[in-house]
N, C-alpha and C positions, 0 to 999 in steps of 0.2 A: 502392417506397421511394423516396424521391426521397434520393440520395446525402449532399447539404446537409442532410437533414432536421436539426434540433435541438429535442429535446424539452425543455421549461422545467418548474420546481420553486420557488414561491416564496411566501415570506410576509413576516410585518414584520421579520423578524428576517432570511433567508435570501434568496438567488437562485443556482440551482441549473441548469445547462445539462448536458448528456446528449447525444453524439453516435453514434445507433447504430449509421451506416455505417461507422463507425471505432474498431469494436472494443469498444462501450457506454462509448464513454470518456466521465467528467465531464471535461467541460475548465473545469468554473468553479465555484468553490464562493465567494461574495463576500456580505458584510454587506453586509444590504440597509439599513444605519442610514447606514454611512460609504461603504461601495462599495470597503472594502477586499478585494482578492482574495488565495486563497490557497494558490493551485493554480499550480504553475508555467506559463505560458504556453508556445505551441510554440515549438518554436526551428529546427522546418521545416513549411512547408504541409502542412494534413490530403490524405492521398493513400493509393492505396489499394496493399498493398508485396504481395510475392511469398508462397507460403507459407512460403518455406527466408529471409527476409528477416532480417536482426538487427534488432534490435530499434533499434540508430545510424541506420539507414535509414526510420523512423520519423520523430514530431513531438517526441518527448522531452520532452513536458511533459504536462501533465493526470494523472490518475487511470484509471490499466488494471486490467484481472484477469490475476492469472498461473496458469496453469491448462495441461497437467498439470504443469509444473514452471517455473521462474523460467530456469535457463541453462541454454543448450544441451546436451543429452544423447543417447548414441548409444542403438539400442535395448535394452529390457529388459527381464526377463522372454518373450523370444518376443512382445515389442510393439514397435509402430514405433518411430524417432528420434523426440525433443522436440525441434523449431524452439528457436530462444532468446527467452525470456520467456516460454516456450508460446504455442499457436494463436491464442486469445481477444483478442490486444487487434490480430490484424492482419483477426478475420473481422467479416463484415457479422452484424449483432444484429439478431434477427426482434423485433418490435412485438408485444406482445401486448395491451397496455393503454396507451392516454394517457392515461387519468385516474388519481387518486389510488387505491392507490399506481400511478405508471409501474413500467410490469413486460415487460422485454425477457428474452432466451434468447438464446444459442450454442451449436454442435453444437462440441466441438473435432475437427479434423482426425486427432490421431494417438492417439485413443482413444476408446472408445463413453460420451461424456457429454457431458450437456446439462447446463449450467450456466442454471440463472434467475434472476434479480435483482429483487426490488421496492424502489421508492425511495419515499422519502416524507418530508415533515417532519413535525416533532412539536416544534413550537416552537423555538429554538435548535437543532434536530439537526438532519441528515441521518441518517436509519437506512435500511441498506442489509439487506435479509433477503434470504440465497440458497437455492436450495434445487439439489442438484445429484442426478443421475438415471444412472444407470448403463442405458445403452439396448441393452445385450447380455446372451446369456444365461450369460454369464462374468465371472469376479470381474475386476477390473481397479485396476492403481495409480497414483497422484496424490499430487499434491500442490499445495494453492491456496495465494497470498500475496497479499493487497492491495498494489496499488503508486501509492499517493497521493506524485507528486512535488511537492513543498512550493514557493511562492516565498519566501525566507529573504532577510535581508539583516544585514548585519555587526552580532553583539550580540543576536542572536534567541539563545535558550536552548531545550533539550532536557531535556521533564521525563520524568523514569523515577520508578518509586515507590520508595521506600527499600530494598525489600526486596533491588534488584539493585545487586549491589556487582562485579561483571563481565560482559564480553562475552566471545564469542570472535570471534575475527579468521577473514572469508570471504575478503576479497581485500582488501589495501591497496597503494595506488600505491607505486612504485617501493620497495618493501621497506619501509616504515614501520615496519608491525608487520610480524611473523611470521606468515604463513598457520596456521589452526588453533592458535595462542595464544590464550591467556586471558590478558585483561589487564583491568585496574580499571577500575571506572565511580564519576564521571565525570573520575576523574585518571586519565592512563594512562602510562605509561611504552613508549618507541618501542625499538626493536632498536639504536639506538646511547647510548639514557639520555636521552634530552632529555622530559621533562615534558609534558604534552598535555593539554589541557582537551577533551574530545570533547564535552562538553553545548553548548559554547560555540561559533556559529556565525562563522567568519573571515574575513577578505577572501577575494574571488575573486584565489588565488594559481595556478593553473594547475598544483599540484603534489598537492594534495591531493585523496583518494579513497580511502573506507573501508567496505568492507561488510564488518557486525557482526551478531551473532546474541546474543539473550540469552534464558536459559529465564524464560517469567514466571512466578511463584507464586501468592498468594493476589489479588493484586491488579489487574484485566485492564484495564488504561487504560497511555496515554502520551500526553504534550502536547508542544506547541511554544508558546511564548512569542515575542510579536515586541513588544522594544524597543522600537521608534520610537510604537506607540499603543497600547498599554499591555492588548493583546488576545489573543487566541491559540486553537487549538485544543487539545482534546480528543477521544481515540480511544478509547471503550469498546468494551468484545469479551468473551467468556464463554472464562475461559483454560485450562478443562476441552475447547473445541475448538479455540481456537485456543493452545497452550501456548507459542508459542514467538514471537520480536518479530524484525524482520528490522530493521536500522538502515545506509540508503543515506546520508554524508556527501560530500558532493562539492562542492569548491570551483573548478573550470574543469578539470581534470585526465582528463575522459572526454568524448565518447569519446576515445580513444587518436587517430583520425583527424580530421579534417575541422576546419575553423575555429568553428562554433556548439559551445558547451561546457556541460554543464549546471555552473549552481551553485543546487543546491537540499539539501533533505534530505526524504526519505522515509520515513516512519514504516511501518512492515511487518508487521502483527498473520498470522502465518501459522503453516498445521499443520505444519512441517518448519521443523531446524536448520540444515537447507544450503541451497545455491540447486539443486542439480543430484537430478534425481528417481532417478536412478541410486545416488547418495550419501546421499539419504534409504529408499532401499532395502536399501544396506546398512549404515547405521546404525541399522536400524529404526525409524526416524522420517515411513516414508511411509505414506499410508491405502493401503486398500483396502476397493473396495465392492463387494457383492456383485451378482449378476448379475440386475438388475431393482431393485436396491436404490434408496435416496435416502438424502442425510443434509441435517443444514440447517444453518446460524449464521447470526450477526445480525453487524454491525459499525456501529456510532454516532460520526457525525463531530460534536461538538459546540462550538459557537461561545461562546467566552467574552470577553463585553465587558461594561462597565459606560456611564455616562451619564461618568464620566471617568477619565484611562487609568489601569490598573493596575499599580501596583510589581509585581517579579517574586516578591514575600513573597504580596502579596494573590493572583497570578495561582496561586502554588501550593495556597493555600489552597485558593479556590473550585475549583479542580482536584482537590483529595484532597475537600472537600466532594461536588464531583458525580460525582465514582466512587462512590462512597459511597450514592448515588441509586438506585431500583428501577430497572431497564432499563425503556424502553418496552417495551409488547407486541409481540407480532408483528399485523402488519396482516392478514397472510392466512395462514392455516395451511392445506400440502398433505396428504392424506391418506396 
């Protein structure tokens, strides 16, 4: 496989680029009508990194798959330690099909797991159909998180279902929020008593970085509204398969070293309410996959745009209506 090979999907609504050699990364999700890009461009050049490299040593953009953990963690249940953001983002993925759907897979380096992803376009939606297989004769633990780093601008809005009233703090730069504390959504109070609107993207300030988790109720969706263009994205998922949502809100405070900093929001449907597999095992949200068993789930990224810019209120109405529509059928079924 050519290390620079790019796979593409395109229709009248969307243009998608996928880089199998660099973690199966979705490097671009662009409106075919306007050319508007929704994924964060790379901050560093694409390159192969070591099996133990930190995520900050990668390109720091696009949409990666985090398995079997997001944060680095030591060995658990007599299984090897897990590197930062798991090991699939640093792996070369094998191409199974160039045709619709594009099908690629990769094997975890620290767990006997194979993740296969089928990608196709269904109108204004990119549909990602996942199949996880345990390659061993023993059960193994894991968690998975989507990791789409989105390009954002001042005034963009994060939209969650009304049923989500609070989030839990996994990380907050400079202790703005106390770790493991429950704070309000969208209005939260900092550790110093300052009122903060978490749903509105602020300016690049060099100090803001929060990782938050919400428990998903009956509504499996989350959205980002782009104020300048009156467009946005909705991510749809089955809350019975992905019962939590991670939120990464960064305005230039990470990575802590180096000159290139993220200015992004990541909307992360996930199996667990923490980034560490070890912590997930302790709190009961880690998954266990039996010997030679498999499981499947699906994620849809839907572009919402109109012939003229949508107001935030109109976008919210379209988002709620879109979330209530039937999910696209699976393109392929694995026995």
